[in-house]
LUMMIDREN-44005 format. One record per atom (N, C-alpha, C, O): x, y, z. Coordinates in steps of 0.02 Angstrom, whole numbers, plus 50000, padded with zeros to 5 digits. Each point is the difference from the previous one (the first is absolute). Example, Ala and Ser with C-alpha at 12.3 -4.5 7.8 and 13.67 -1.06 7.14 Angstrom:
506604971650390 499555005950000 500455006050000 500524999950033 499305005449931 500425005950003 499615005550037 500255005550008 
end
This chain:
508254928648850 500645003450014 500464995350040 499764995550035 500895005649959 500464995850036 499925000950075 499815005450024 500344989350011 499935000050072 500465005150032 500614999549993 499115005350044 500415005250031 500464997050052 500555002650012 499234992150021 500424996750051 500614997149967 500565000850024 499344995749920 500564997049965 500495005349976 500614999150004 499125006549972 500425005449975 500425002950057 500595001449991 499104999650067 500365002750057 500564995250021 500555002150017 499304991549982 500504995050018 500585000049949 500584999550019 499255001149918 500495000249946 500505005750011 500594999249987 499175006450035 500425005850010 500384999950066 500395004550015 499484990250025 500364999350063 499795005150052 500425002250039 498954999649961 499785005150047 499944997250070 499884994050010 500205010350039 499884998250069 499525005250028 500025005849979 499524992150068 499525004850026 500345006050031 500524999450033 499205006449955 500275006250029 499425004050028 499444999449977 500695004950074 499465004250027 499715004349944 500375002549958 498974998250043 499675004049949 500045007450017 499825001950056 500415002349898 500045007250014 499335003349995 499524997049974 500445009150049 499395003849990 499925001349926 500484999749961 498895001850019 499875001349929 500435005749975 500095005150035 500184994149906 500455005049972 499625004749954 499464998349976 500815007650011 499685004549952 499914996449933 500444996549977 498985004549993 499864996749937 499654993450009 499764997149951 500215000350110 499674993750013 499255000750008 499634995549981 500155010150046 499305000750017 499665005149954 500305004949978 499074993850010 499615004549958 499335001250033 499664995350018 500155011049990 499365001750030 499555002749945 500155005049968 499274991750023 499515002349951 499395002350039 499534996250011 500485010050011 499465002550041 499505003849958 500195003749954 499174995550062 499475003349963 499555003750049 499994998450060 499655006449915 499595004250043 499434996150030 499784995049973 499985007350084 499414996950032 500194994850052 500584998150007 498914999750029 500104994950051 500124993349966 499584997749962 500994999250052 500184994049964 500254994650047 500195001250058 499804992949915 500254994350036 500734999149981 500185000149941 500254999150109 500714999449987 500194992749989 499814995650039 500575003349908 500244993349985 500765000449990 500245004149961 500124991750074 500724999649992 500154993749959 499804994550018 500575006549927 500174994649955 500754998950001 500395004649988 499824989350027 500704998149994 500044995549939 499714994649998 500675007749951 500024996649936 500704997149987 500495003749997 499554989749994 500624996749981 499954998749925 499594996049978 500845007349982 499964999549928 500704999549969 500505001550032 499504996449904 500624999749961 499895003849935 499484999249968 501015004850012 499915004149940 500014996049935 499805002549948 500424991150055 499974995949940 499414995250001 499984995249961 499545006250083 499404995950007 499425003749965 499775005250024 500004992149921 499475003449961 499365001150042 499735005549998 500034989650039 499405001250041 500095005550051 499525003650017 501104997250009 500125005350050 499865006949972 499835004650037 500244996149897 499895006549969 499285002250005 499845005949991 499704989450023 499295001750005 499805002750068 499465002950008 500984996250042 499805001450069 499795007250010 499485001350029 500925003449946 499855007150011 499325001949973 499615003650032 500234994149908 499355001749970 499434997050039 499485003250008 500614990750017 499474996850040 499905003750066 499435001050022 501125001150009 499945003750063 499685006949987 499605002350040 500585000849904 499695006549983 499244999149991 499615004450018 500194989949954 499294998849991 499644999550067 499455002550008 500884994250040 499714999650067 499935006950031 499495001650030 501035002549962 499985006850028 499425003949971 499635003350037 500284996249897 499485003849967 499304997550018 499565003950017 500354989549980 499334997150010 499795000050073 499425001150015 501064997550030 499834999350071 500165006250041 499875000250060 500435004949906 500195006250035 500434998550062 499845002150055 500694994349933 500464998150054 500565005050008 500185003549952 500114996750107 500635003450011 500534994550001 500024995950046 500405003949902 500444994449989 500735001850014 500245005149976 500104990750062 500725000850011 500334993649974 499844994650024 500615006149929 500344994349970 500734999850020 500365004949993 499854989450033 500704998950017 500264994849951 499814994150004 500635007949950 500274995649949 500594996250027 500475002950028 499514990449964 500544995750022 500304996549940 499654997649956 501015002250042 500364997349942 500064992450006 500294997450048 499444999249903 500034992749999 500184997549930 499604996649968 501015005250007 500204998049933 499994992449992 500234996450045 499525001349899 499924992849990 500634996649976 500044993950000 500465010049979 500644997049980 500555005350006 499845006050004 500794991949997 500545004850010 500045005549948 500215005650016 499574993049922 500035005049947 499555006050015 500125005549975 499374993450066 499535005450015 500245004750056 499695005150013 500874993150019 500245004050056 500145007249980 499825004650037 500494996549906 500195006849980 499395004449992 500045006050015 499404991349961 499395004049993 499755002450068 499805005850007 500224989850043 499785001950067 500475005150031 499775004750034 500874994549955 500475005050024 499905006749965 500075005350030 499754994449906 499885006149961 499395003850028 500015006250003 499474990150016 499415003350028 500185003850064 499775005650011 500654991450030 500205003350062 500485005849986 499975005150035 500464994149915 500455005649982 499595005949974 500175005850014 499294992849949 499555005449978 499635002950060 499905006150004 499914989750042 499665002350060 500445004750041 499755004550034 500904994349964 500475004450035 499955007249973 500155004850035 499634995749902 499915006649969 499265001949995 499815004549962 499784992050077 499295001950005 499574997449944 499455002649989 500784992349973 499604997649944 499954992349999 500084996849949 499795000450110 499934992750005 499434997549957 500084995449960 499335007750049 499414997449966 500015001249925 499734996149961 500595009450018 500085001049928 500444994649969 499854997449946 500705000850089 500434994749975 499654993250006 500084995749957 499555003450096 499604993950010 499564998849939 499984994449974 499675010750002 499554999349942 500394998549936 499794995949960 500795007450032 500404998849940 500304993049999 500034996849947 500185000750111 500294993350003 499484994749984 500164995049967 499235006050055 499474995249983 499835000549926 499794995049969 500295010950002 499875000849928 500564997149958 499914998649941 500695000550089 500584997249965 500294994450044 500555000850028 499094993649978 500194994850049 500674996649985 500284996950045 499975003449894 500634996749983 500575005049990 500514998449969 499405007650056 500515005249990 500674997950030 500034997850057 500505003049903 500674998450025 500315006350032 499685005250005 500944994250016 500335005450035 500005006449958 499825005450026 500374994149911 500035005949957 499315003149990 499935006150000 499584989849991 499325002549989 499735003350064 499625004849996 500564992650062 499795003050063 500315007050007 499685004650026 500944996149953 500315006750002 499625004849955 499925005950016 499844991649927 499595004349955 499345001950033 499775005649992 499944989750046 499375001550035 500135005650051 499585004450009 500984995250025 500175005250049 500075006849966 499785005050028 500524995149914 500075006349963 499325002849981 499895006150002 499644989449979 499335002449981 499635003150058 499555004149990 500654994150071 499695003050060 500385006250023 499835003150050 500704998649912 500415005950016 500324999450069 500055004950037 500184989049979 500364999050062 500725002449993 500245000949944 500085000150112 500725001450000 500344993549977 500084995450040 500125004349897 500244993849970 500614997250035 500054994050011 500425010450008 500624997650032 499844997050068 500264994750018 499325008750020 499824997450067 499634993449994 500124995450039 499435004149912 499614993949989 500464994249981 499944994650028 500515006649925 500444994749976 500484997850055 500154994050007 500095010750031 500454998350056 499654995450051 500294995350025 499075006349989 499614995950047 499954992849974 500044995250039 499865004149895 499954993249972 500684996650000 500054994250021 500475009349957 500674996949995 500274997950068 500344995050006 499505009050044 500264998550068 499514995750040 500104998650059 499354999449907 499504995850033 499775002950066 499944996650051 499935009949947 499825003650061 499374997350032 499935000250062 499604997249898 499364997750027 499924992450000 499454997450011 501094999049975 499974992749998 499774997150068 499594995550002 500695007250051 499834997450067 499265000950015 499684995650030 500035010049948 499295001350014 499574995049961 499504997450027 500685001249911 499634995149961 500064993150033 499504996450006 501115001950016 500114993550032 499594999350064 499754994650016 500195010950020 499614999850062 499274998349985 499704996150037 500025006749910 499324998549981 499934992649980 499504996850015 501015000649949 499984993049980 499994995450061 499634995150002 500785006650047 500024996150062 499325000350036 499764995050026 499945010949974 499355000750031 499484995749965 499584996750031 500455003349902 499544995849961 500104992750017 499524996250006 501115001850001 500144993050018 499704998450068 499714994750009 500375009850038 499734998850068 499254999450000 499734996550043 499935006949911 499274999849996 499754994249957 499404999149992 501074997049980 499804994349959 499725001949932 499624996249970 500565009750006 499745002349935 500354996249944 500624999849997 498994997249959 500274996049946 499765002349931 500204997149950 499375007950048 499745002349936 499945007650002 499855002950052 500285000249891 499895007249995 499455001349948 499964996449950 499615008650062 500005004250060 499664996650059 499534996149991 500715005450068 499654998350062 499895006450038 500475003850011 498924997450010 499835006150036 499694998350068 499704994850008 500395009850038 499664999650064 499585006350007 500285005550006 499064993849993 499545005750006 499755000250072 499594995950020 500665008950017 499845000350072 500124993350033 499624997850043 500934998949936 500204993750031 499724993949967 500224994450015 499295006349940 499704994349966 500404998349937 500115004449958 500114989450036 500444998049945 499614998849936 499514996349999 500715006849948 499734999049933 500584997449957 500475003749987 499494990149992 500564996749967 499864999149926 499564996249980 500835007349978 499934999249928 499515005049970 499545002450034 500554999049903 499595005149966 499284997749993 499555004250000 500324989349994 499314997649992 499595001550062 499425001949995 500884997350063 499645001650062 499855007550004 499465002050020 501035002049961 499895007350003 499475002149950 499575004150015 500454993149925 499485001649950 499314998250026 499525003849994 500434990150036 499354997850026 499755004650055 499415001650004 501065000550039 499815004450056 499755006649974 499485002550022 500875000549930 499805006449973 499334999449963 499575004350007 500354990449955 499384999049963 499404999750046 499505003349987 500564992950066 499434999250046 499925006150045 499445001650021 501125001749995 499965005950044 499645005749965 499665004050032 500424996549903 499725005649963 499344998449967 499695004449969 500084989350037 499364998149970 499435002850041 500065000850061 499405000749907 499405002250035 499664994150033 499954994749970 499835006050093 499654994550032 499384998049960 499645004249974 500264989250022 499444997549959 499335001550033 499535002349967 500424996550096 499385001350036 500165002250070 500524998250028 499055005650001 500095002250069 499814994350048 499564996049985 500795003750071 499854995050050 499325001450032 499855005750017 499754989149990 499345000850032 500115000950075 500214995350034 499655010749993 500145001250071 499554996050047 500164999450059 499294997949915 499544996450043 500104992449999 499684996350037 500775001349920 500104992849995 500364997550063 500485003150023 499284991450004 500314996950058 500384993849976 499704995449972 500955004450041 500424994349981 500094995550060 500055002250057 499984991349930 500114995150053 500624995949983 500094998149942 500335000550107 500614996349990 500064994450051 499715000250054 500684994849928 500164994550046 500555002450047 500575000949978 499285000050085 500495002650048 500324994450040 500425001450043 499404992449945 500284994450038 500754999649988 500244999549943 500145000850111 500724999449996 500365006549986 500615000450005 499015004949978 500335006449985 500245003350064 499664999750051 500935003349948 500235003650060 499525005550018 499785003949957 500054996650107 499525005150021 500195002650069 500374996850038 499365009149976 500145003250064 499355003350022 499675003449961 500154995750103 499395003050026 499464994850012 500064994449976 499415007550059 499474995350018 499664997149938 499865003649952 500004989950050 499664996749943 499305002849990 499734999949944 499965002650111 499325002649994 499985007749998 499495003050015 501075000149968 500025007349996 499495002549950 499884996749949 499815009150064 499495002649954 500295002349933 499625000749951 501035000450045 500325002249938 500564995149982 500434998550041 499554999149898 500544995749974 500325003349940 499665001849952 501004999150052 500385002849944 500424994449970 500414997150034 499485001549902 500394995049964 500465003749953 499785003749956 500884995450053 500505003549961 500324995349949 500314995150019 499615006449917 500384996549948 500625004349987 499955005749978 500634991450036 500605004150000 500614996149977 499984993849995 500555009949991 500624997149977 500585002850040 500065006150007 500374989650019 500555002250041 500535003849960 500435003250030 499554996549904 500505003449959 499735006749972 500345003349961 499064998550059 499685006149976 500115005550051 499784999650058 500565005749921 500185005550044 499395003050035 500015001350060 499464999749901 499415003450028 499584995450044 499595002450039 500514991149954 499674995450046 500265001150071 499634999550048 501025002149957 500295001550065 499685006250031 499855000150059 500065005149900 499685006150025 499294998550024 499795002150054 499844994249904 499314998450016 499964995750063 499565000950041 500914994549965 500014995650058 500055004050065 499664998650049 500785006349951 500095004050060 499385004350015 499835001250058 499825001049890 499385003750010 499464995550030 499645002150046 500314991749930 499524995350028 500164998550073 499554999350041 501105000349975 500194998950070 499765005750045 499774998850056 500285007349918 499745005850038 499244999450009 499745001550053 499934996349895 499274999350002 499804994950054 499555001250040 500794993049959 499844994750048 500105002650071 499614998650045 500945005249965 500145002750067 499475005150022 499875000850059 499825002649893 499495005150015 499334996950021 499595003450030 500314990249953 499374996650016 500154993450035 499884994749971 500395005550089 500214993850034 499424995150008 499465001750023 500674992149956 499514994750007 499445000149949 499564995750002 500445009249953 499455000749953 500164997549929 499564999349958 501084999450030 500214998349931 500384993449999 500454998850040 499354996949913 500394994049985 500375001349935 499695001849950 500964997250051 500425001449942 500244993349970 500294995950036 499595003149900 500184993849967 500455001449941 499865004549960 500694991850034 500485001049946 499894994949945 499914994050013 500105008449924 499954995749941 500615001349955 500195005749988 500114988949989 500605000449958 499815001649928 499584996649969 500725008750004 499885001849930 500645002749970 500055006049986 500464989650003 500655002449975 499945003049930 499644997549957 500735008050033 500005003449936 500254995449945 499714999649947 500844996850067 500294995549952 499944992850024 500234998350054 499444997649906 499894993150020 500614995949977 499974996449950 500565004350087 500634996549986 500294998050067 499755001950052 500794994349946 500334998050062 500215006150040 499925000250061 500355004849904 500235006050033 499405003950029 500045002650056 499424997849905 499425003750023 499654996850059 499745003450044 500264990049958 499664996450053 500434999050063 499734998550053 500925002549941 500464998650056 499795003250066 499954996550050 499935010249952 499825002950064 499334997350027 499914999650060 499644998749895 499364997250022 500104993150031 499684998350050 500764997749920 500154993550028 500355000750067 499894996150046 500555009049959 500335001350064 499515001850054 500074998050058 499415005949924 499505002050050 499604993950023 499794999750058 500104995549896 499634994050020 500424995450043 499744996550043 500925003449945 500444996250044 500005003150069 500064996550051 499875010149952 499945003550065 499334998350033 499974999050060 499505000749899 499344998250027 500014993150032 499674998950051 500714996549920 500044993350028 500295000050070 499894995350039 500485010049978 500265000750068 499595005050041 500215002250054 499204999649920 499565004550036 500235007250002 499815003750045 500624998349906 500305006750003 499955003649933 500465003649979 498984995549987 499905003149935 500085007550002 500365002949959 499335000450089 499975007450000 500675003150013 500135005649979 500324990950057 500675002650009 500375000149933 500325005049982 499634989549980 500324999849934 499655004849952 500335003249959 499014997250047 499625004749958 500275007050006 500125003449949 499984999050112 500255006850011 500705000849971 500165005049969 500264989950042 500695000349975 500015000549924 500405003649971 499154992749996 499984999949927 499685006449971 500225002549949 499275000050085 499675006049976 500445006350010 499965004749961 500444995250091 500425005950014 500575000749950 500245005549988 499994988749984 500555000249952 499964993849956 500064994550025 499845006449909 499964994249955 500624995850001 500565002550011 499354991049978 500574995449998 500465001349941 499785002549949 500854995750060 500465000149944 500154992949975 500314999149948 499464995850089 500114993149978 499944995250059 499835001950055 500314991749930 499924994850051 500465001150060 499794999150057 500835002849931 500465001150056 499745005550046 500074999550061 499635005649910 499715005450040 499434997350043 499945001950058 499644993849913 499444997150038 500274996050059 499745000650056 500764995349931 500294995950054 500295004550055 499924998750059 500425006749920 500295004650049 499475003150044 500095000950061 499345000849909 499465003150040 499704995050048 499835001750057 500104992149921 499734994950044 500464998850059 499774999050056 500885001049931 500494999350054 499945005850049 499994999050061 499975007049912 499955006050042 499375000050043 500005002650056 499474994349918 499374999750038 499984994250049 499534999350038 500984996549960 500054994550048 499584994049984 499764996650046 500145001949890 499614994149981 500404993650012 500615000150003 499034994350003 500314993449999 500224999049928 499604998449957 501055002650030 500235000249931 499984993349964 499884999749940 500234994950096 499964993549968 499304998849974 499904997749943 499615004050097 499304999149979 499825005149946 499664998349951 500585007950057 499835005249951 500264998049931 499625000249951 501014997850044 500294998249935 499674993749972 499934999449939 499884996050104 499664993949977 499325001849971 499814997549947 499815006850088 499345002049975 500075004149936 499584999349954 500945004850042 500105004049940 500154995549940 499735001049946 500714994150064 500184995449946 499404995849979 499944998249941 499635000250106 499424995749985 499425004049970 499504997149980 500585009550015 499475004149971 499405000750047 499434999749978 500715001250086 499475000750050 499515005549979 500205005749986 499174992550011 499485004949984 499925001349925 499625004549981 500724991749976 499965001349928 499294999549974 499795004049958 499844991150067 499314999149977 499565005950020 499575002249962 500555000450098 499615005750023 500175006349960 499565003949983 501094997050001 500205005749960 499664999749932 499755005049974 500254989049996 499684999249934 499255001250004 499715002849954 499984995050101 499285001250010 499865007550002 499525002449969 500905001450067 499905007250005 500075003449932 499615004449983 500894993449979 500105002949933 499384998849957 499775004549965 499984989350037 499414998449960 499395004150023 499615002249958 500324998750107 499435004050025 500065007349978 499515003149980 501104999550023 500115006949980 499855001049926 499695004949980 500544990349979 499865000449928 499244999549988 499735003549958 499944992150079 499284999149992 499615006150019 499465001349973 500815002650075 499675006250021 500165005949954 499735005450009 500714993449942 500185005349954 500485005150028 500015005849978 500394992250072 500485004650029 500515001949948 500274995849964 499855010850031 500455002549948 500615003650028 500415002549961 499654997850103 500595003450029 500084997750072 499544997550032 501065003449993 500134999150072 500215006750028 500355003949967 499434997650094 499554996050041 499275000949978 499815005349974 499784989550038 499285000649994 499704997250064 500174994450020 499395009350011 499704998050064 499254999149993 499695003149956 500034992850087 499284999050002 499785001050072 500214996250045 499385008849966 499745001350068 499294997350002 499555002749968 500364992150071 499364996450002 499764998449929 499415000549984 501074997549975 499844997749933 499995005249946 499964998249941 500085008250077 499995005349949 500715002049981 500435001250043 499684999349892 500685001049974 500235007250005 499625004749988 501024996150030 500365006449996 500664998649965 500424996450027 499675006349913 500604998749962 500545005250012 499865006050004 500764991850004 500565004550008 500105002250072 499634998150045 500885006149964 500135002750067 499415004450021 499675003149959 500214997050106 499465004050027 500265004450057 500464998150036 499255007749971 500185004250057 499674997250063 499524996249996 500745005750062 499714997950063 499295002650007 499564996650026 500315009549951 499335002950004 499504995949959 499434998950022 500774998949919 499564996149958 499814993550035 499424998050001 501084998750027 499874993650034 499565001150062 499554996150013 500585009250024 499585001550058 499285001449980 499534998150035 500405005349909 499325001549976 499624993549988 499414999450018 500914995749951 499674993649986 499844996350065 499454997350007 501025002650039 499904996450063 499465003350042 499574996650029 500435010149974 499505003650039 499304998749972 499524999450038 500425000249896 499354998849969 499734993250020 499394999150003 501054996150010 499794993350021 499834999950074 499494997250020 500945005950021 499904999750073 499455004750023 499634998450047 500315007449920 499505004950021 499655002849938 500155005649979 499384990749993 499665002349939 499695006950011 499675001250051 500455003349902 499725006750004 500445005050036 499865006049999 500674991650034 500455004550035 500465003649951 500124997449946 500135008650072 500485003449956 500634995949993 500184996350046 500165004249898 500614996149989 500535001550053 500105005850019 500234988950005 500535000950049 500575004049969 500204998649944 500055006350092 500555004049975 499795005649954 500405004349984 498974995749994 499745005449959 500285000249929 499865004749963 500544990350017 500315000149934 499534997549946 499504996850015 500675004649924 499624997649944 500374994349967 500614999350007 499034996749956 500304994349967 500555002449953 499905004449959 500694992450047 500565001949959 500294993949964 500604999749987 498964995649997 500244994149964 500345002249935 499725003749961 500904993950029 500385002049941 500184993949959 500344995550025 499435004249913 500214994749956 500695001849973 500085005249967 500404990650047 500675001449976 500104996249935 499554999949958 501024997050032 500094996249938 499554993950002 499984996350049 499655002649897 499504994649998 500304993949966 500315000549948 499584993750082 500284993949973 499534996949950 499405001450001 500864994549954 499584996849950 499514995150031 500154997150053 499285001949915 499514995250024 500104993149970 499644995350015 500865004149941 500124993549968 500174994750052 500175001650057 499774992149922 500134994650047 500725000250024 500435003049968 499694993950089 500684999750027 500454996349951 499804995149970 500805007550022 500454997149951 500484995250034 500115000750060 500174994549903 500484995550030 500635003650022 500135005649977 500254991350066 500595003350028 500495001949946 500375004850009 499664991549936 500485001649948 499865006749968 500465003649981 498904998150012 499825006549971 500045005450054 500265005449988 499474993150071 500085004350058 499785007249987 500355004650020 499094996349948 499745006749986 499785003350065 499674996850041 500505009549970 499795003350062 499255001050001 499725002549951 499964995850103 499285000850005 499835007150023 499455002549986 501005000650049 499895006850024 500645002650028 500504996450005 499495009850013 500625002850027 499875004350062 500485002350031 498904998849986 499845003850059 500215007349997 500035003350052 500114999249888 500235007049996 499425004950008 500115006049997 
end
């Protein structure tokens, strides 16, 4: 698809404050039962054939994974001719039929002005009101606002989605994610297997001789890794001096963009301040290099050294070692933790983690907190080998 940044520049756009979501922008697909909530922000173009697949793929996730899905559609037309279709969707949304028009526009990707009016008639819309909205370009500014937002996020291909903050770029990545998320696990993890890793040089916190060691394979761009990180922090605080916490890099996307926050954390480690940057990155995923630099400035780093270490790829070999170790251990999602070598995949409740730690510190004692294991396998990543940055297939999504 054409570069959204170039398109925005062509139209002479200037950044504008983003408005609150408008009627017709959001879609809630709620299903009965206890479900996991996923928020999807979708940047699409109605003249983009792959974008037409997105709804069906998301519906498949809802059905197979029993998710509670909220979709926020963002307009990212790939060329000026597509603008009228996006305005038409919003004009239909004004009459409560955004998604019906959305489906028709994808079914007729080359529809011209006259054909779009016919589509509106087929939906039994107020034809005069609909046509007036198009003729007066009532929704042009809203479409332009989405284009500017896409430009600010560096989006260059449609569809691009953010699933709970995790970026999925292009239809191939989304297909791969859905395929692996809905596949049946090949084999169950052996709960008694003890894994060993090279911890030399890895960021760690807590006594080296602590009776419990937690090794976290995690990704700074994974929304649920942030949740899990805060739970582990609570766990460490509950057992002062008893836990050694070790971080392992396992970026979802093995690309410059995917590795950037990990490289930033290693530049922070070089100044003895890894955990400060770790918290900043886990609390809010990066939007790009400028954001990383801004956070380092805010944290008071020696910026000349930080930028030099970042440019030199400080810690790149260690990051690659961690990725190889995670692949070798068969890790299929982030976060994945190992407590004294035993694997726990996905986010964990505090009670589950306490149960494991209590079993180590006081064999035979009742589980701390009285909770039961609540390990939840969310979206499962493929076990295939790591792909080159050009393919950039998502390994997991932490959903």
